[in-house]
N, C-alpha and C positions, 0 to 999 in steps of 0.2 A: 348295336344290339344284334344278336344272332337272329337269322330268319325264323328259326323254330321258336324262339322266345316271343317274337312278334306274333306269330301264328297262335301260339298258346294263349297269350294275353287277349287276343281278339276273341277267341272262343270263350275264354273265361268271362269276359264282360257280358256276352249275351246270355250265358248260363246263369250268371249272377242276376241279370235282369229278369229271367224267368223265375228264379228262386225267390226273389224279393216279393213277388206277388202271392206266394203260397200262404204265408200267415195273414195276409191282408184280405184275401178274397172273401172269406165268410163275413167279416164285419162290414166290408164295403157293400156286399150284396144286400145285407140287411139295412144299412143306412140309405141305400138307393131305393129301397122298397121293392126289391126284386125277390123272386123265389129261389130256393136252392137249385131247382131244375134249371132256371135261367143262368145261374152261376156256373153250373156244370156245362151248359152249352157254350159259354164264353171260352172255357178251356178246350172243349171238344173241337170247336171250329178252328182253333189255333193248331191243334194236332192234325186235323184234316189238311189244312193248307200247308203245313210243314211237310206232310207226306207228299202232296202233289208238287210241291216246289223242288223236291230233291232231284228228280230226273230233269226238270227244266233247267236248273242251275248247273247240273252236270254237263249238259250239252253246251251251255253258254260258257262254262269254264274252259271247255276245249276250244271254242271259237275265239273267245276274247282273251283267255289267259286267267291264271289264278288270282292275281292281284286285283284286276277290275271287279271280279265277282265278289271278292272279300270286301272291297270298298262299298259296292252297291248294297250288299247284304247288311253290313254294319250301319250304313247311313239310313237305309230304309227301316231297319229295326228301331233305330233311335227316334226317327220321325214318328213312326207308328206309336211307339210308347209315349212320346210326348203328347200326341193327340189323345191317346187313351187317358192320360192324366188330366188333360184339359177337359175332356168330356165328362170324366168322373167329377171334377170340380163343379162343372155347370149343373150336373145332376144333383149333387149334394146341396147346391145353392137354390135349387128349385127352378132354375132357368130352363131345364129340360124335364119333360115328363118321364116317369120311369120307363115306359115303353120305348120312347125315342132314345133315351140314354142307353137302354139295353141293345137296341139295334145298332147304334153307333159303336158301342163298346165291342160287340161281336165283330163288326167290320174291322175295327182297328186291331183287335187281338188276332184276327185271322190274317190281316196284313202283316203284322209282326211275325207270325209263324211262317208265312210264305217267305218273307225277306230273310229271316234268320236262317232258314234252311240252306241258303247259299253259303253261309259261313262254314259249317262243318264239311260241306261238299268240297269247297275249294281248299280247305285246310287238309282234308284227307288226301285229295289229289296231289297237293303240294308235297306232303310227306311221301307219298308213293313215288313221285318224281325224283325225290332227292335222297332216297334210302335204298340200300341193297335188299335183296330178298331176306337175307339173314337178320337185317336190322329192322325190317318192316314192322314186326310185332311190337318192338320197343317204341318205335315212332308212333304207332297207333295208340299204344298205351299212354303216351304223353298227352295225346288229345283227349283220351278218356279221363285223364286226371283233371283236366279243365272242368269236365262235367262234375266229377266228384267233389272238387273244391267249391264249385258253384253251389252244390247241395249244402255245403257248410256255410259259405260266406253269404249267399243270397238270403236265406231265412234269418240268419243272425243280423245282417245289416238291415233287413226289413223291420225286425223287431226293435232295433236300436233307433232307427230313424222315425219309427211310428210314434216315438215320444214327442216328436215335433209336429205330429199330425199324420193322419192316414195318407195324405197325398205326398208327403215328403219322400217316402221311398220310391214312389212312381216316377217322380221327377229325377231322382238319382239314377234310376234304371235307364232313363233316356240319355243322361249325360255320359255315363260310363262308355257306351259304344262310340260316342263322338271322340273320346280320347283315343280309343283304339283306331279310329279312322286316321287320326293324325300320325299315329305310330306306323300304320301300314303304308300310308302315303309317303312317309319320309324314310322308313327303315327297310322296306321290302322292295327288292329289285323286281322290275317287270320283265318277264320273259315272254317273247312272242310265242303263240301257239305253234306246236311242232308239227301239226298236220293241217292239210287244207280243209277248210270247213265244208267244202263240197263233198269231201270223201270221209266225213266224220263217221266213225264206227258207231253203229247202233247196237245196244246190248239189250236183249229181251230178258225179263225176269224168268222166262221159261227156259233160258239157256241152261243146258245140262251141267255146265261147269259151275255155275253159281247158284242154281236153284236150291240145292240142299242147304247152302249157307244162308240164303235169304229166308228160307223157312225156319231155320234154327234161330236166326236173329229175331224174326217176327214172334216166334213162340216165347223166347226169353223176355222180350219187351212186354208182351201180353201178361206174362206172369208178374213181372216187376211192377208195372203200373197198376195192375189190378190189386195187388197187395197194398201199394201206397195209398190208393183211393179208399180202401176199406179199413185201413189200419186205424184211422181216427175213431171210427165207430167201435172197433174191437177194443181199443184202449179204454174208451169211455164205458163200454158195457162191462168189460172184465174187471176194471179197477174202480168202477162207480165214481168217476170223476165229473167235475163240472166242465162246462165248455172251455173256460179259461185254463183249467188244469190239464184238460186233454190237449189243448194246443201247445202248452209248455212241455208236457211229457212227450208228445209225439215229435215236437221239434228237437228234443234231446236225442230221441231215437234216430231221426233223420241225420242229425249231425254225426252220430256214431256210424251210420251207413256211409256217409261221405268220407269219414276218416279211414274206414277200412278199405273203401274204394281207392283212395289215394295211396294207402300202404301197398295195396296189391299192384296198382298200375305204375306208380313211380318207384316203389321199392323193389318188390319181388320181380316183376316182369322186366323192367329195365336193367336190373342188376344181373339177373341170371339168363336173360334172353331165351325164355321158354318158348318152344314151338307152339303155334296156334292150336293144334289138335290136342296137345298135352294140357294147355290151358282149359280147353273145353272139357276134357275128361276129368279134370280135377275140380274146376269151377262149378259145373252144372250140378254134380252130386252134392257139393257143399251148399249151394243155394237151396237145393231141395231139402236138405237136412234142416237148414235154418227155417224155412217156411213150414216144415212139418212140426217144428216146436210150437208154432203159433196155434196149432190145432188144440194142444193140451195146456198151453201156458196159462196159468191163473194168477200170476203175480208179476210185478214190474221186473224183477231180476231175470225171469225166464223170457219175458217179452224182449228185453234189451239184448239178451244173449242170442235170441233168434235173429234179431236185426243185424247184429255184428257178424254172425256166421253167414247169413245170407248176403250181406254187403261184401264180405270177402270173396265169396263164391262168384257173385256177379262181377266184381272187380276183375276177376280172372277171365270169366267166360265172355264178357262183351268184347274186350279187345281181341279175344281169340277168334270169334266168328268174323269180326270185321277184317282182321288181318288175313284170315283164310280166304275170304272173297277176293282180296286184292292180289293174292298169290296165284289165283286161278286164271287171270286174264293177262293180256299183253299190256305193254306200256301205253299204247294208244287208247286203251279201253279203261284206264284208271278213273277218269272223270265220270264215265258212264256207270261204273260199278259203285263209285262213291255216291252218285245220285240214287241208285237203287237201294243201297244199304240204308241211306238216310230216309228214303221213302218207307222202307219196311219198319223203321223205328216209329215213324209217324203213324202208320196204320196200326201198329201194335199199341201205341198210346191211345188210339181211338177205341180199339176193340176191348182192351183189358178192362177199363172202367165199366163198360156196358155189361160185360159178362159177370164181373166180380160183384157189382152192386146188386144185380138181380139174384145171384146165388146167396148173397148175404141176407137178403130179405127172407129167403126160404129157411136158412139156418146159418148161424155165424161161422160154423166150421167149414161150410161147403166151398167158399172161395179158395181156401188153403189146401183142401183136398184136391180140388181141380188144378191148382198151381203145381202141387207135387206130382200129380199125374202127368201134366204137360212136361215138366222138367224130367220126369222119369223116362218118357219117350225119347226126349232129346239125348239123355244120358245113354240109353241103349244104342241110339243111332251113332253117336260119336265113338262109342267103344267097339261096336260090332259091324256097322255098315261098311261093306268093302269099298264102295265108291269114295267115301270120305278119307280113306287111307292113302289115296293117290293125290293128295293136295299139292298143288303147284306143278304137277307134271305136265298138264296140257300147255301151260304157259311156257314152261321150260323147253318143251318140244318145239313150240312155235318159234321161240327165240333162236333155237339151234338151226331150224330150217332157214331162217332169214340169214 
């Protein structure tokens, strides 16, 4: 099996694990006697630890190598999800009080987020190690496709397995990464770190080379997650759906987003090898147009159209900013930049829901107006900011000097 295939499957298993929980969270929260806010905290803590774990695993990926970090991340994610399922089962059986179950579930979900963050960090660094600058964007897009397919397969698998009980999908989410552990252990060759850990380069998020790209990535994720969190409310309110109908309709919309993400990342980007800046210049305005339709959409066809357009735009933009950051730094700094880009995604996943839900309570259209404004600022920056036009030149200059 090719190393890139092994890396891709590893990422896919953890993203499927995350996606499986999406259609289950609300009914599990209700069955456990928890509040909606407590359910939200379970998700938020996972995003926080995911963000904090990025730089941590970036450094250890440089000291230990990519393969050990992949193995630790996959195994840790699997164990944490297994304990999450066991705790849920104990809570449903009445052996744990709701508060005790809540605290333990937060701890396990946070642990899963922290351990999982090592997987995309090591995967991104591996791709950066083994691709040329011209092929870097296509390689990053391949990783992004694992996320896109996870958006499709995770909720779909969760819905199917839920027919055997609410806990069945959780146990499946724990088993899948264990299969990836076997693949990584047997199919991926270990390469010793190329630098001395005592001289490990440290990369600050304030570094002028990558700061604009980190801000762009953070802004895009804030917009994306904010819309995802409020979309269920919007679908229910605009279409007058029941709770079950809302879950089914929103699930179909998320599958559409996943499909367009895969088309963009596996089809368009890898076929045409589009430069990162071009991806952002096309993808960000497309995403803004898609989310703008949400402001006025009053029927299912318009809502679905909105998600498809936005999904295509984000499928182009997210690999664009990630690849751009890798092109700005030297080979020795790839793990560090992978950790920082992963951290920005985590912080964006924390911030987006807080802002979007607060705005939705004021007026349903406000989250999408806010999202369009954010993406509009990013669109202006990627088209007109002079600093962003010099992408890759600092790293090229450093390589020439060496």
